[in-house]
C-alpha positions as CSV (number, residue, x, y, z in Angstrom):
1,X,-147.5,31.6,-259.7
2,X,-148.8,29.5,-262.6
3,X,-152.4,29.1,-263.6
4,X,-154.7,27.7,-266.2
5,X,-158.4,28.0,-266.9
6,X,-160.9,25.2,-267.0
7,X,-164.7,24.7,-267.5
8,X,-167.1,22.8,-265.4
9,X,-168.1,19.4,-266.8
10,X,-170.2,16.6,-265.4
11,X,-171.1,16.2,-261.7
12,X,-170.7,12.7,-260.2
13,X,-172.5,11.8,-257.0
14,X,-171.0,8.9,-255.0
15,X,-172.4,7.1,-252.0
16,X,-169.5,5.4,-250.2
17,X,-170.5,2.8,-247.6
18,X,-169.0,1.2,-244.5
19,X,-165.3,0.1,-245.0
20,X,-164.8,1.8,-248.4
21,X,-161.9,4.2,-249.2
22,X,-162.5,7.6,-250.7
23,X,-159.2,7.4,-252.6
24,X,-159.9,4.0,-254.2
25,X,-163.5,4.9,-255.0
26,X,-163.0,8.4,-256.4
27,X,-160.0,7.3,-258.5
28,X,-161.7,4.2,-259.9
29,X,-164.9,6.2,-260.8
30,X,-162.9,9.0,-262.4
31,X,-160.9,6.4,-264.5
32,X,-164.1,4.6,-265.5
33,X,-165.9,7.8,-266.4
34,X,-162.9,9.4,-268.2
35,X,-162.6,12.3,-265.6
36,X,-159.0,13.5,-265.7
37,X,-159.4,16.6,-263.5
38,X,-162.0,17.5,-260.8
39,X,-162.7,19.0,-257.5
40,X,-164.2,16.9,-254.7
41,X,-166.4,17.6,-251.8
42,X,-167.2,15.0,-249.1
43,X,-169.3,14.8,-245.9
44,X,-170.1,11.9,-243.7
45,X,-168.3,9.4,-241.4
46,X,-164.8,7.9,-241.2
47,X,-164.2,4.8,-239.0
48,X,-160.5,4.8,-239.0
49,X,-157.6,6.5,-240.6
50,X,-154.0,7.8,-240.6
51,X,-153.9,11.6,-241.1
52,X,-151.0,13.8,-242.0
53,X,-151.3,16.9,-239.8
54,X,-148.2,18.7,-241.0
55,X,-144.5,18.0,-241.1
56,X,-142.5,16.8,-238.1
57,X,-140.3,19.9,-238.4
58,X,-141.1,23.2,-240.1
59,X,-137.8,23.2,-242.0
60,X,-135.4,20.7,-243.5
61,X,-136.5,17.5,-245.2
62,X,-140.3,17.0,-245.2
63,X,-141.2,14.1,-242.9
64,X,-144.9,13.8,-242.4
65,X,-146.4,13.9,-238.9
66,X,-149.2,11.3,-238.5
67,X,-152.2,11.0,-236.2
68,X,-154.2,7.7,-236.2
69,X,-157.6,6.9,-234.9
70,X,-160.0,3.9,-234.9
71,X,-163.2,5.2,-233.2
72,X,-165.7,6.5,-235.9
73,X,-165.6,10.3,-236.5
74,X,-167.4,12.9,-238.6
75,X,-165.7,14.3,-241.7
76,X,-166.0,17.3,-244.0
77,X,-163.4,17.4,-246.7
78,X,-162.3,18.9,-250.0
79,X,-159.9,17.7,-252.6
80,X,-158.7,17.7,-256.2
81,X,-158.1,15.1,-258.9
82,X,-155.4,15.6,-261.5
83,X,-153.6,13.0,-263.7
84,X,-150.5,11.4,-262.2
85,X,-148.6,9.1,-264.5
86,X,-151.7,9.0,-266.8
87,X,-154.2,8.0,-264.0
88,X,-156.6,10.1,-261.9
89,X,-154.9,10.9,-258.5
90,X,-156.9,12.3,-255.6
91,X,-155.4,14.8,-253.1
92,X,-157.8,15.2,-250.2
93,X,-157.8,17.2,-247.0
94,X,-160.5,17.0,-244.2
95,X,-161.6,18.2,-240.9
96,X,-162.3,15.0,-238.8
97,X,-163.8,15.1,-235.4
98,X,-165.4,13.3,-232.5
99,X,-166.8,15.0,-229.4
100,X,-164.5,18.0,-228.7
101,X,-161.5,16.4,-230.5
102,X,-160.7,17.5,-234.1
103,X,-158.0,16.8,-236.6
104,X,-157.4,18.7,-239.8
105,X,-155.1,17.3,-242.4
106,X,-154.6,14.8,-245.2
107,X,-156.2,11.4,-244.5
108,X,-153.9,8.6,-245.9
109,X,-153.5,4.9,-245.7
110,X,-156.1,2.9,-243.9
111,X,-158.9,5.5,-244.3
112,X,-162.2,3.6,-244.0
113,X,-165.7,5.0,-244.2
114,X,-168.0,4.8,-241.2
115,X,-171.7,4.1,-242.3
116,X,-171.8,6.6,-245.2
117,X,-169.7,9.2,-247.0
118,X,-171.4,11.5,-249.5
119,X,-169.0,12.5,-252.2
120,X,-169.5,15.0,-255.1
121,X,-167.0,15.1,-257.9
122,X,-167.1,18.1,-260.2
123,X,-165.3,17.6,-263.5
124,X,-162.8,20.3,-264.7
125,X,-162.6,20.3,-268.5
126,X,-159.5,21.6,-270.2
127,X,-157.3,22.0,-267.0
128,X,-153.7,22.0,-268.1
129,X,-152.3,20.5,-264.9
130,X,-150.9,17.2,-263.5
131,X,-149.3,15.7,-260.5
132,X,-145.6,15.1,-260.9
133,X,-142.5,14.5,-258.9
134,X,-141.0,17.7,-257.5
135,X,-137.2,17.1,-257.3
136,X,-136.6,19.6,-254.5
137,X,-139.2,18.2,-252.1
138,X,-139.3,14.6,-253.3
139,X,-143.1,14.8,-253.3
140,X,-145.6,14.4,-256.1
141,X,-147.1,17.9,-256.4
142,X,-149.4,19.8,-258.7
143,X,-147.7,21.1,-261.8
144,X,-149.7,23.7,-263.7
145,X,-148.8,23.8,-267.4
146,X,-150.6,27.0,-268.2
147,X,-149.8,30.7,-267.9
148,X,-147.5,32.6,-265.5
149,X,-149.1,35.3,-263.4
């Protein structure tokens, strides 16, 4: 385990509207406001999306399993922002449901807000962490540059 400490900074309140993307919106606002690291909370609606719900196989090379929808659903999600190649990068997971159907995973390409998505971004000051390519998995993962525990 590796860890670092951080302090709470500013709180940004975002209202995303029909058709907007949480990734684009959060990353753009963080860049504009100089927020390098943060945690993110979101509630509201999602019209369409492609969601990673785990790997295709539990071992071997990681190949994402995707579920897609285009029918307007409710969403509650959490995420983090850390620098990746010098820019803010959002990693976001959510529970997304409609009726008695629910998905839990990482919404990806094509994610689009339905009506309204309320997003709170809480800045983390002094976090010694970044997203970087992990050679073993081939994924861009969190790298904590702090202490060993």
